[in-house]
C-alpha positions in Angstrom: 342.8 15.5 2.5 339.9 13.0 2.8 337.1 13.0 0.3 334.0 14.7 1.8 332.0 11.4 1.7 334.6 9.6 4.0 335.0 9.9 7.8 338.2 11.8 8.6 338.7 9.6 11.7 338.4 6.1 10.2 338.0 6.5 6.5 334.6 4.7 6.3 331.7 6.2 4.4 330.1 8.9 6.5 326.6 8.9 5.0 326.8 12.7 4.6 323.8 13.9 2.6 325.7 17.1 1.6 328.6 15.2 0.1 326.4 13.2 -2.2 325.1 15.3 -5.2 321.9 13.2 -5.3 321.0 14.3 -1.7 322.9 17.6 -1.4 319.6 19.5 -1.0 318.6 17.5 2.1 319.7 18.0 5.7 322.5 15.7 6.8 322.0 13.1 9.6 324.4 15.1 11.8 321.9 18.0 11.9 319.6 15.9 14.2 322.2 14.8 16.8 324.4 16.3 19.4 328.1 15.5 18.9 330.3 15.8 22.0 332.8 18.7 21.3 335.6 16.5 22.8 335.1 14.0 19.9 335.7 16.8 17.4 338.7 18.2 19.4 340.3 14.8 19.3 340.7 15.0 15.6 343.9 16.5 14.2 343.4 20.2 13.4 343.8 19.6 9.7 340.9 17.1 9.6 338.4 19.3 11.5 335.6 20.9 9.5 336.6 19.1 6.3 334.1 16.2 6.3 331.5 14.6 8.5 332.5 11.9 10.9 330.6 8.7 10.5 327.9 8.0 13.1 330.2 5.4 14.8 333.1 7.8 15.2 330.8 10.7 16.2 329.5 8.3 18.9 325.9 9.1 18.0 324.6 5.7 16.8 322.2 5.5 19.8 320.8 8.9 19.1 320.1 8.0 15.5 318.4 4.7 16.5 316.2 6.6 19.0 315.2 9.1 16.3 314.0 6.3 14.0 312.2 4.3 16.7 308.4 4.6 16.4 306.7 6.5 19.2 304.4 4.2 21.2 
C-alpha cells in the first residue's frame, strides 16, 4: 500500500493537505476540483480510496491554475 502522501498512480508527492500533519486541518486541493470518475475507475481496485492522486494524474492541473489566476 502506498503512503497517503504519494500518488497511487505514479508514486509522486500528491500534495494532499490531509496526509500532512502540519496541514491536516485544512481542505485538500482536491476539494476544489472535479475529477473525472473514469480517472479513478482506471486505478486498480486496491489503490482506490487509499490516497489522493497527484494533480497531474487526476488531470486537474488546468482547473488548479484557473482557480489561482487573479480575476480581472
